[in-house]
C-alpha positions, 0 to 999 in steps of 0.5 A: 145407394145405401143409407143406414142410420144407427146408433153403435153400442161398441167399438166394432159394429156391422153395416150389412151390404146389399147384394147388388154391391158385391164384387164392387167397390164401395165408398164407406163414410161414418161421421156423426149426425147432427140430428137426434133419432127418436125411438118411439115406444109401441105401447097398447091403446088405453081403450082396450080395456085388458087388465093383463096384471094378473096374467100368467102364461102357461105353455103346456096350456097352449101346446096341448092338444 
């Protein structure tokens, strides 16, 4: 069994089917969900105490050997 909850952003969306379903008859049912899916935004904890406001990433400096 496969259950996938998604919020389509356009008219055509794609659902990935697991390999064990290949070659078998499957039934696809699409209906609007009554529950609301909440996205949780991951943030760094405030207790770390790092001020990254002036940080500039320098790719050349990182790759220099």
